[in-house]
C-alpha positions in Angstrom: 0.0 0.1 0.0 1.5 3.5 -1.0 0.0 5.3 1.9 -2.3 7.5 -0.5 -6.2 6.5 -0.5 -6.5 7.8 -4.1 -4.2 4.8 -5.2 -5.0 2.4 -2.4 -8.5 2.4 -2.4 -8.9 1.4 -6.4 -6.2 -1.1 -5.8 -8.1 -2.4 -3.1 -11.6 -2.2 -4.6 -10.3 -4.0 -7.9 -8.6 -6.9 -6.2 -12.1 -7.5 -4.2 -13.8 -7.3 -7.2 -11.9 -9.7 -9.1 -11.9 -12.4 -6.3 -15.9 -12.0 -6.2 -16.5 -12.1 -9.9 -13.9 -15.0 -10.2 -15.6 -16.9 -7.5 -18.9 -16.6 -8.5 -17.8 -17.6 -12.6 -16.2 -20.7 -11.0 -19.2 -21.9 -8.7 -22.1 -21.0 -11.4 -19.7 -23.0 -14.5 -19.9 -25.7 -12.3 -23.4 -25.9 -11.3 -25.2 -24.7 -14.6 -23.2 -26.8 -16.9 -25.3 -29.5 -18.7 -23.0 -32.3 -18.4 -19.9 -32.0 -15.8 -17.3 -33.2 -18.3 -13.3 -32.8 -17.1 -13.5 -29.4 -19.0 -16.2 -28.2 -17.1 -14.2 -28.8 -13.8 -10.9 -27.5 -15.1 -13.0 -24.6 -16.3 -14.3 -23.7 -12.6 -10.9 -24.6 -10.7 -9.0 -22.1 -13.2 -11.4 -19.7 -12.0 -11.5 -20.5 -8.4 -7.6 -20.6 -8.6 -7.8 -17.1 -9.8 -10.1 -16.2 -7.1 -7.6 -17.3 -4.3 -4.7 -15.4 -5.8 -6.9 -12.3 -5.5 -7.9 -13.4 -1.9 -4.2 -13.3 -1.0 -3.6 -10.0 -3.0 -6.4 -8.7 -1.2 -5.1 -10.1 2.4 -1.8 -8.5 1.3 -3.1 -5.0 0.3 -4.8 -4.9 3.6 -1.9 -5.7 5.8 0.5 -3.7 4.0 4.1 -4.6 4.2 3.6 -4.8 8.2 7.2 -7.3 8.7 5.2 -7.9 12.2 2.3 -9.5 10.9 2.6 -13.0 11.3 0.0 -13.9 8.3 1.8 -11.5 5.6 4.1 -14.4 4.7 1.3 -17.0 4.7 -0.4 -14.9 2.1 2.9 -14.3 0.2 3.4 -17.7 -0.6 -0.2 -18.7 -0.9 -0.9 -16.2 -3.7 2.0 -17.9 -5.6 0.7 -21.6 -5.9 -2.6 -20.1 -7.9 -0.5 -17.8 -9.8 1.7 -20.2 -11.1 -1.5 -23.0 -11.9 -3.8 -20.2 -13.5 -2.0 -19.8 -16.6 -1.7 -23.6 -17.1 -5.5 -23.7 -16.3 -6.4 -21.5 -18.7 -4.2 -23.3 -21.6 -6.0 -26.2 -20.9 -9.4 -24.6 -20.9 -8.5 -23.5 -24.2 -7.4 -26.4 -25.6 -10.4 -28.5 -24.5 -12.5 -26.0 -25.7 -10.7 -25.8 -28.9 -11.1 -29.1 -29.7 -7.5 -30.4 -28.9 -8.8 -33.8 -27.3 -11.7 -34.5 -29.6 -9.5 -35.8 -32.4 -5.9 -36.8 -32.5 -5.4 -36.5 -36.1 -6.5 -32.7 -36.2 -4.0 -30.0 -37.2 -4.9 -28.6 -33.7 -3.5 -31.9 -32.2 -0.3 -32.3 -34.6 0.6 -28.4 -33.7 0.2 -28.2 -30.3 0.9 -31.7 -29.0 4.5 -30.9 -28.4 3.8 -27.5 -26.9 1.4 -29.0 -24.7 4.0 -31.4 -23.1 6.5 -28.8 -22.8 4.0 -26.6 -21.2 3.0 -29.5 -18.8 6.9 -30.1 -17.9 7.4 -26.7 -17.1 4.5 -26.4 -14.8 5.6 -29.5 -12.9 9.0 -27.9 -12.8 7.8 -25.0 -11.0 5.2 -26.4 -8.7 8.2 -28.7 -7.6 10.7 -26.0 -7.0 8.1 -24.2 -4.9 7.7 -27.2 -2.9 11.2 -28.4 -2.8 13.6 -25.5 -3.3 11.3 -22.9 -2.0 12.6 -19.8 -4.0 10.5 -17.1 -2.2 12.4 -15.4 0.2 10.6 -15.4 4.1 9.6 -11.6 4.5 10.0 -11.9 8.2 13.6 -13.1 7.8 16.3 -10.3 7.0 18.9 -12.7 6.0 17.1 -14.6 3.4 18.3 -15.0 0.1 16.8 -13.8 -3.6 18.8 -16.4 -5.4 16.1 -18.3 -6.0 13.6 -15.7 -6.6 15.5 -14.3 -9.2 15.3 -17.4 -11.2 11.4 -17.2 -10.8 11.5 -13.9 -11.6 12.8 -14.8 -15.1 11.0 -18.1 -15.5 7.5 -17.1 -14.5 7.1 -14.3 -17.3 8.6 -16.6 -19.7 5.9 -19.4 -19.1 2.9 -17.4 -18.9 3.7 -15.8 -22.4 4.1 -19.6 -23.9 0.7 -20.5 -22.2 -1.1 -17.1 -23.6 0.3 -17.3 -26.9 -0.4 -21.2 -27.3 -3.6 -20.2 -26.2 -4.1 -17.3 -28.4 -3.0 -20.2 -31.6 -5.8 -22.3 -30.1 -8.5 -20.1 -30.3 -7.7 -18.4 -33.8 -7.3 -21.8 -35.4 -9.5 -24.5 -33.5 -9.8 -28.0 -34.4 -13.0 -29.8 -35.5 -15.4 -30.1 -32.6 -17.4 -33.3 -31.6 -20.1 -30.9 -29.7 -23.7 -30.0 -30.9 -23.3 -26.6 -32.7 -20.0 -26.2 -31.2 -18.8 -24.1 -34.6 -21.5 -21.6 -33.9 -20.7 -21.1 -30.3 -16.8 -20.8 -31.1 -17.8 -18.4 -34.2 -19.9 -16.2 -31.4 -17.5 -16.4 -28.8 -14.2 -15.9 -30.4 -14.2 -12.3 -30.4 -14.3 -12.4 -26.3 -12.0 -15.0 -26.2 -9.5 -13.3 -28.4 -9.8 -10.0 -26.6 -9.6 -11.4 -23.3 -6.5 -13.5 -24.4 -4.7 -10.4 -25.8 -5.3 -8.6 -22.7 -3.8 -11.3 -20.6 -0.4 -11.0 -23.1 -0.4 -7.1 -22.2 -0.6 -8.5 -18.4 2.0 -10.9 -19.0 4.6 -7.8 -20.5 3.6 -5.9 -17.3 4.1 -9.0 -15.0 7.7 -9.1 -16.6 8.4 -5.7 -16.1 7.0 -5.5 -12.4 9.1 -8.7 -11.6 12.5 -7.6 -12.8 12.1 -3.9 -11.7 10.6 -4.8 -8.1 13.0 -7.3 -7.3 15.9 -4.8 -8.0 14.1 -2.0 -5.8 12.8 -4.7 -3.1 16.1 -6.3 -2.2 17.2 -3.2 0.0 13.9 -2.5 1.7 13.9 -6.3 2.4 17.2 -6.0 4.2 16.4 -2.9 6.2 12.6 -3.9 6.9 11.7 -0.6 5.7 10.0 0.4 2.5 10.1 3.9 1.4 7.3 5.9 -0.6 9.5 6.0 -3.7 9.4 2.4 -3.4 5.8 1.7 -2.9 4.0 4.4 -4.9 5.1 3.4 -8.3 4.8 -0.3 -7.1 1.1 0.6 -6.2 0.7 2.4 -9.6 1.8 -0.8 -11.7 -0.4 -2.8 -9.6 -3.6 -0.9 -10.3 -2.7 -0.9 -13.8 -2.2 -4.6 -14.0 -5.3 -5.0 -12.0 -7.5 -3.0 -14.1 -6.2 -5.1 -17.4 -7.1 -8.3 -15.5 -10.5 -7.0 -14.6 -11.1 -6.4 -18.3 -10.0 -10.0 -19.0 -12.1 -11.4 -16.4 -15.2 -9.6 -17.7 -14.6 -10.6 -21.2 -14.1 -14.0 -20.1 -17.2 -14.0 -18.2 -19.1 -12.4 -21.1 -18.0 -15.9 -22.6 -18.7 -17.9 -20.4 -22.3 -16.2 -18.9 -23.8 -14.9 -22.1 -22.2 -17.5 -24.6 -21.7 -20.3 -22.2 -18.4 -21.4 -24.1 -17.3 -23.8 -20.8 -20.5 -25.2 -19.7 -20.9 -27.5 -22.5 -24.3 -26.2 -23.5 -24.6 -25.7 -27.1 -27.1 -22.5 -27.2 -26.7 -19.8 -24.3 -29.4 -19.2 -21.7 -30.9 -15.7 -21.5 -31.4 -16.3 -17.3 -27.8 -16.7 -17.1 -27.2 -13.4 -19.2 -29.4 -11.7 -16.7 -27.8 -13.3 -13.5 -24.1 -12.2 -14.9 -25.0 -8.7 -15.3 -26.6 -8.6 -11.6 -23.5 -10.3 -10.2 -21.3 -7.7 -11.6 -23.5 -5.0 -10.4 -23.3 -6.9 -6.8 -19.3 -7.2 -7.2 -18.7 -3.7 -8.0 -20.9 -2.5 -4.8 -19.6 -5.0 -2.4 -16.0 -4.1 -3.4 -16.6 -0.7 -3.2 -17.8 -0.9 0.5 -15.6 -3.5 1.5 -12.5 -1.6 0.5 -13.8 1.8 1.9 -14.4 0.0 5.5 -10.9 -1.6 5.0 -9.3 2.0 4.5 -11.4 4.7 6.0 -13.1 3.0 9.3 -10.6 3.0 12.4 -11.9 -0.1 13.7 -13.3 -2.3 10.6 -14.8 -5.0 12.5 -17.3 -2.7 13.9 -17.8 -1.1 10.6 -19.0 -4.7 9.1 -22.2 -4.1 10.5 -22.6 -2.0 7.2 -22.6 -5.5 5.3 -26.0 -6.3 7.0 -28.1 -4.0 5.3 -25.9 -4.2 2.2 -26.5 -8.2 1.6 -30.2 -7.8 2.7 -30.4 -5.2 -0.2 -28.9 -7.1 -2.6 -31.0 -10.3 -1.4 -34.1 -8.1 -1.7 -33.5 -7.0 -5.2 -32.4 -10.3 -6.6 -36.0 -11.5 -5.1 -37.6 -8.6 -6.9 -35.9 -9.2 -10.3 -36.8 -13.1 -10.0 -40.5 -12.4 -9.2 -40.4 -9.5 -12.3 -38.8 -12.4 -14.6 -41.7 -14.9 -13.3 -44.4 -12.2 -14.0 -42.6 -12.1 -17.6 -42.5 -15.6 -17.6 -46.4 -16.0 -16.8 -47.3 -13.3 -19.2 -45.7 -15.1 -21.7 -47.0 -18.4 -20.9 -50.7 -16.7 -20.8 -50.4 -15.4 -23.9 -49.0 -18.3 -25.7 -51.7 -20.2 -24.1 -54.6 -18.0 -24.9 -57.4 -18.8 -27.3 -56.5 -18.9 -30.9 -60.6 -18.6 -31.6 -60.4 -22.0 -33.4 -64.1 -22.3 -33.0 -64.5 -19.6 -35.0 -62.3 -20.7 -37.5 -63.9 -24.0 -37.9 -67.5 -22.2 -38.7 -66.0 -19.7 -41.3 -66.7 -19.4 -44.8 -65.6 -22.5 -46.2 -64.2 -20.8 -49.4 -61.4 -18.7 -47.5 -58.1 -19.6 -47.7 -56.3 -21.2 -44.9 -55.0 -20.2 -42.5 -57.8 -18.0 -41.5 -56.9 -13.9 -40.7 -57.0 -14.7 -36.8 -54.6 -17.6 -37.3 -52.3 -15.6 -39.4 -52.5 -12.8 -36.9 -51.5 -15.4 -34.1 -48.6 -16.6 -36.4 -47.4 -12.5 -36.3 -47.7 -12.7 -32.5 -45.5 -15.5 -32.1 -42.9 -14.0 -34.3 -43.0 -10.2 -33.1 -43.8 -10.6 -29.5 -42.4 -14.2 -28.6 -39.8 -15.3 -31.0 -38.6 -11.8 -31.6 -37.1 -12.4 -34.9 -37.1 -9.8 -37.7 -38.3 -12.6 -40.5 -39.5 -15.7 -40.2 -40.8 -18.5 -42.8 -42.5 -21.7 -41.9 -42.2 -24.3 -44.7 -44.9 -27.3 -43.6 -44.3 -30.8 -44.8 -45.2 -34.2 -43.9 -49.2 -34.9 -42.7 -49.6 -31.3 -42.0 -48.9 -29.8 -45.4 -52.6 -30.4 -46.7 -54.3 -28.4 -44.2 -51.5 -25.7 -44.4 -50.2 -23.1 -46.9 -47.2 -24.4 -48.6 -45.3 -21.7 -47.2 -46.1 -18.7 -44.2 -43.8 -16.0 -44.3 -43.5 -13.1 -42.0 -43.7 -10.1 -42.7 -45.4 -10.9 -45.9 -42.7 -10.6 -49.2 -39.9 -9.9 -46.5 -38.1 -13.1 -47.9 -37.1 -13.3 -51.3 -35.8 -16.9 -51.6 -36.6 -19.6 -49.3 -33.4 -21.1 -47.4 -32.2 -24.7 -49.1 -32.6 -27.8 -47.1 -29.8 -29.8 -47.4 -30.4 -33.9 -48.1 -28.7 -35.0 -45.1 -31.0 -32.7 -43.0 -34.1 -34.9 -43.4 -32.2 -37.8 -41.5 -30.9 -35.9 -38.9 -34.1 -33.8 -37.7 -33.6 -33.6 -33.9 -31.6 -30.6 -33.6 -31.9 -26.9 -34.8 -29.2 -26.2 -37.7 -27.1 -23.0 -37.7 -27.2 -21.1 -40.7 -24.6 -18.6 -42.8 -26.7 -15.5 -43.0 -24.9 -14.2 -46.0 -25.5 -17.5 -48.0 -29.2 -18.2 -46.8 -31.0 -14.7 -47.7 -30.0 -13.4 -44.0 -31.6 -16.5 -41.8 -29.5 -17.5 -39.2 -31.5 -20.5 -37.9 -33.4 -23.4 -39.1 -35.3 -25.4 -36.8 -37.1 -28.8 -37.3 -40.6 -29.0 -36.2 -40.7 -32.9 -35.2 -43.5 -34.5 -33.9 -44.7 -38.1 -33.3 -46.2 -38.2 -37.1 -42.5 -37.4 -38.1 -41.0 -34.3 -39.6 -43.7 -31.3 -39.7 -42.0 -29.0 -41.4 -38.9 -26.2 -41.1 -39.1 -22.8 -39.0 -36.0 -20.3 -40.8 -35.4 -17.5 -38.2 -34.0 -14.4 -39.2 -32.1 -12.0 -37.0 -33.4 -11.5 -33.4 -34.8 -8.0 -32.6 -33.2 -7.2 -29.4 -29.4 -8.8 -30.1 -27.7 -10.9 -32.6 -28.3 -14.5 -31.1 -30.8 -16.5 -29.8 -30.9 -18.2 -26.5 -31.6 -21.9 -25.6 -35.2 -21.1 -24.4 -35.9 -18.7 -27.4 -35.0 -21.7 -29.8 -37.3 -24.3 -27.5 -40.3 -21.5 -27.4 -40.1 -20.8 -31.1 -40.6 -24.5 -31.6 -43.1 -25.1 -29.4 -45.1 -22.2 -30.0 -45.3 -23.0 -34.0 -45.8 -26.7 -33.7 -48.8 -25.5 -31.1 -49.9 -23.3 -33.7 -49.6 -25.8 -36.7 -51.9 -28.3 -35.0 -54.3 -25.9 -34.1 -54.7 -24.5 -37.6 -54.7 -28.0 -39.1 -57.2 -29.5 -36.3 -59.2 -26.3 -37.3 -59.3 -26.8 -41.2 -59.7 -30.7 -40.8 -62.7 -29.6 -38.9 -63.8 -27.1 -40.9 -64.0 -29.2 -44.4 -65.8 -31.9 -42.2 -68.4 -29.4 -41.5 -68.5 -28.2 -45.0 -68.9 -31.8 -46.4 -71.7 -32.4 -43.8 -73.6 -29.4 -44.8 -73.0 -30.2 -48.4 -74.3 -33.5 -47.5 -77.4 -32.3 -45.8 -78.3 -30.1 -48.7 -77.9 -32.9 -51.1 -80.0 -35.1 -48.8 -82.9 -32.4 -48.6 -82.8 -31.8 -52.3 -83.1 -35.4 -52.8 -85.9 -36.0 -50.1 -87.7 -33.1 -51.4 -87.8 -34.5 -55.0 -88.8 -37.9 -53.6 -91.3 -36.4 -51.7 -92.8 -34.4 -55.1 -92.7 -37.7 -57.1 -94.2 -39.8 -54.8 -97.0 -36.8 -54.0 -97.3 -35.4 -57.6 -96.8 -38.5 -59.4 -97.2 -41.5 -58.2 -100.0 -41.5 -55.6 -102.3 -39.9 -58.3 -101.3 -42.8 -60.7 -102.4 -45.3 -58.2 -105.3 -43.6 -57.7 -105.9 -43.5 -61.3 -105.6 -47.4 -61.8 -107.6 -48.0 -58.7 -111.0 -46.0 -59.7 -110.4 -47.2 -63.6 -110.0 -51.1 -62.6 -111.5 -51.4 -58.8 -112.9 -54.8 -59.4 -109.5 -56.5 -60.7 -107.4 -59.0 -58.6 -104.5 -56.4 -58.5 -107.0 -53.6 -56.7 -105.9 -54.9 -53.3 -102.2 -54.7 -53.9 -102.9 -51.3 -55.4 -104.6 -50.3 -52.6 -102.2 -51.6 -50.0 -99.3 -49.7 -52.1 -101.5 -46.3 -52.3 -101.9 -46.8 -48.1 -97.9 -47.5 -47.7 -96.7 -44.5 -49.8 -99.3 -42.0 -47.9 -97.9 -43.4 -44.8 -94.3 -42.7 -45.8 -95.1 -39.4 -46.7 -96.5 -38.5 -43.4 -93.6 -39.9 -41.4 -90.9 -38.2 -43.3 -89.4 -35.3 -42.4 -91.4 -32.1 -42.4 -90.0 -29.5 -45.0 -88.6 -26.2 -43.8 -91.9 -24.1 -42.4 -92.7 -21.7 -45.2 -92.9 -18.8 -42.5 -89.4 -18.7 -42.1 -88.5 -17.5 -45.9 -91.8 -15.8 -46.0 -91.7 -13.6 -42.7 -88.6 -14.6 -41.0 -87.2 -16.9 -38.2 -89.1 -15.1 -35.4 -92.5 -14.9 -37.1 -92.2 -18.7 -37.3 -91.2 -19.2 -33.8 -93.9 -16.8 -32.6 -96.5 -19.2 -34.4 -94.8 -22.1 -32.9 -95.0 -21.0 -29.1 -98.6 -19.4 -29.9 -99.7 -23.2 -31.0 -97.9 -25.3 -28.1 -98.9 -22.8 -25.3 -102.9 -23.0 -26.6 -102.4 -26.7 -26.4 -100.7 -26.4 -22.6 -102.9 -23.8 -21.7 -99.9 -21.7 -20.5 -99.3 -17.9 -20.5 -97.1 -17.2 -23.4 -94.3 -14.0 -22.8 -92.5 -13.4 -26.2 -89.6 -10.4 -26.1 -87.6 -10.1 -29.0 -85.0 -7.4 -29.2 -85.3 -5.8 -32.6 -81.5 -6.0 -33.2 -81.8 -9.7 -32.8 -84.9 -9.9 -35.2 -82.5 -7.8 -37.6 -79.4 -10.4 -36.9 -81.6 -13.4 -37.5 -82.4 -12.3 -40.9 -78.4 -12.8 -41.6 -78.8 -16.5 -40.8 -79.0 -18.8 -43.7 -81.8 -20.9 -44.4 -80.0 -24.0 -43.1 -79.1 -22.4 -39.7 -82.4 -20.8 -39.4 -84.5 -24.2 -39.8 -81.5 -25.7 -37.1 -82.8 -22.7 -34.8 -86.5 -23.3 -35.6 -86.6 -27.1 -35.0 -84.7 -26.6 -31.5 -87.1 -24.1 -30.3 -90.0 -26.2 -30.9 -88.0 -29.2 -29.2 -87.5 -27.1 -26.3 -91.1 -26.0 -26.3 -92.7 -29.7 -26.9 -90.2 -30.9 -23.7 -92.2 -28.6 -21.5 -95.0 -31.0 -21.6 -92.9 -33.6 -20.7 -91.2 -32.5 -17.7 -93.9 -29.7 -16.1 -95.4 -30.8 -13.1 -97.6 -28.0 -11.7 -100.1 -28.1 -8.6 -103.8 -27.3 -9.6 -103.7 -23.7 -8.4 -100.5 -22.7 -10.1 -100.5 -21.9 -14.0 -97.6 -22.7 -16.6 -95.9 -19.6 -17.6 -93.5 -19.6 -21.0 -91.4 -16.8 -21.1 -89.1 -16.7 -24.3 -86.2 -14.0 -24.9 -84.1 -13.0 -27.4 -80.8 -10.6 -27.9 -78.1 -10.4 -30.4 -74.5 -9.3 -29.7 -72.1 -11.3 -32.5 -74.2 -14.5 -31.1 -78.1 -14.8 -31.4 -79.5 -15.9 -28.2 -82.6 -17.3 -27.3 -84.1 -18.3 -24.3 -87.0 -20.4 -23.3 -87.9 -20.5 -19.6 -90.8 -22.0 -17.9 -92.2 -22.5 -14.3 -93.2 -26.1 -12.8 -90.3 -28.2 -14.1 -88.3 -30.6 -12.0 -84.5 -29.9 -11.2 -82.0 -31.0 -13.5 -79.2 -30.1 -11.2 -77.3 -28.2 -14.0 -77.4 -30.9 -16.2 -75.6 -30.6 -19.6 -77.0 -31.1 -23.0 -75.1 -34.2 -23.0 -76.9 -35.8 -20.0 -80.3 -34.7 -21.7 -82.8 -36.6 -23.9 -82.1 -37.4 -27.6 -83.7 -34.7 -29.0 -81.8 -32.1 -27.0 -78.5 -34.0 -28.2 -79.5 -34.3 -31.7 -80.5 -30.7 -31.8 -77.3 -29.5 -29.9 -75.6 -31.3 -33.0 -77.6 -29.5 -35.6 -76.6 -26.4 -34.4 -73.2 -27.4 -34.2 -72.8 -27.3 -37.7 -73.3 -23.7 -37.5 -71.2 -23.2 -34.9 -74.1 -23.0 -32.3 -75.3 -25.1 -29.4 -77.7 -25.3 -26.7 -77.6 -25.8 -23.2 -80.5 -26.5 -20.3 -79.7 -25.0 -16.7 -82.2 -24.3 -13.8 -81.6 -20.8 -12.4 -83.5 -21.4 -9.6 -86.1 -24.5 -8.0 -88.9 -25.4 -10.5 -87.7 -23.1 -13.2 -85.9 -24.4 -16.3 -84.4 -22.5 -19.0 -83.0 -23.7 -22.3 -80.4 -21.2 -24.1 -80.0 -21.6 -27.9 -76.9 -19.5 -29.4 -75.7 -19.4 -32.5 -73.4 -17.0 -34.5 -74.7 -14.0 -36.4 -73.6 -11.1 -38.5 -74.5 -7.9 -36.7 -76.5 -5.2 -39.0 -75.5 -2.0 -38.4 
């Protein structure tokens, strides 16, 4: 320590900050790794070794060159062990990351194998020298020798320089990778690792200078056990410069390790880890500033440690707040992802419109912009679902000039996303296979991310799940819509055939039989003709009735009023019909088939009143029919004196209710049976209508 607070405070602050960040990185890499391979353990150990060095460095700065402090010699020696191991650990991590051990025939392995052996020998020699020869002078022994330390001051910078230069070569010219998405991970993380290695190279030169210069000026003070400010001031200045560079290198390594997860054996980075990395930097900076201030400016640091209580509490509270905030965002995202996609409306839409519907395209656009956050996306359906979806879905429309090619070898390997070269694929970065139990359902091509230049693991998984769900829903809606359309066409054809058969029987066959019977009533065939005439007449009576002419002539509600008056007169009931004028106008937009389905459902409901009504003699039956329209046409039929249904659904009702509910479902409608109160029954009929302004 120089004795100048403006110089000692940044030195101590940077040392504490580096120790905190390296500890956090080491434990995080170890705990967050998908597969704890030996390279992951080595990465974590290398980071923790750096943390141990800065802990020792902080202890020395805090104690100052106090020769009477018994711990100063311990920290002096303890700091050199991680200092020697850290360059070798960094070199091994870079070799593992670059694929040195993945392929013994690679150019990287041939190029670095002998150098790795040399570095291994030097590392073992330095460790053995430290353990056996003890080249470090004892700080509390004035008669110690500097001979061994001179040799260490020369060998150590050469050793660091060799590790850094070899690491830089492995980063710039890596070997083939055996990991999924290894090349893509290297591409996006290479600038950060290269920059950090270059900074460490500069640190290496400064350390060499510090050792050579410091050892010449240190020896005199060591003999006298006194250091003058002329020695401590430049030494502290050089220490601050080196610490600043090391801090920059640590932040660059942390960016590669946390944002791109190059040391965790995970092919794609995770957004949550990136947020925690940013929070760790802020926390480390705040903690370092507070602790260094306590060490330097408080006369009794032990009492000042009480400041850490609210500080740590505040940090934990903020972290909890951020976690809750992230949870709210994720919940909102999940809620919007699981929101209704108006599949029901799509099923009963116009059968002639293109698929998917406008609602489906809006949902796909929302997935692209708010969920995936991609500038452009192409969906190429394939397999079974291709028959029910467009050949290509583009967002935004006309944004893609060419469809990226799908190599033949991808067809057999459709379980993992494929990284693309944007320059060769019209600006698309990823090709994601959409796979289900049916096989390959399509390919999803992602353009550049809106907020940053790469996609996280969560982004890819969410994109795949959301688009697969959208494809399933749109395909199911299209299948149902086609079936409804076929059912309607079949019913129309059947009705036309029934009407034709009715007309022929009534207008042609019956008169012909009647004429034959009159002309020859005494013949033996008269009995058979009479029987045939009787059977045809019975068939006409039992055939489904034609649509009420009142619907076409006067409207749906006119026909409903007529059948309601007829049933009320038969049941001796009080009838109240309250139809909103807007509902009557909206009913006019119904097709003839839909209006007929509503009419028969109302008639079935009125006739069920007679079956289920049990009134005392002094109570009169009351029937109330109301109707309103608001995008849907609601018709409610309510009566008293009915046994309680206990809120049974339509599926628990009689066959008539089930039949008419199915008929209404062809047009997007339905009916439900409920008991709003004791001995009150209500049937509600619902069907979509087009509102009239």
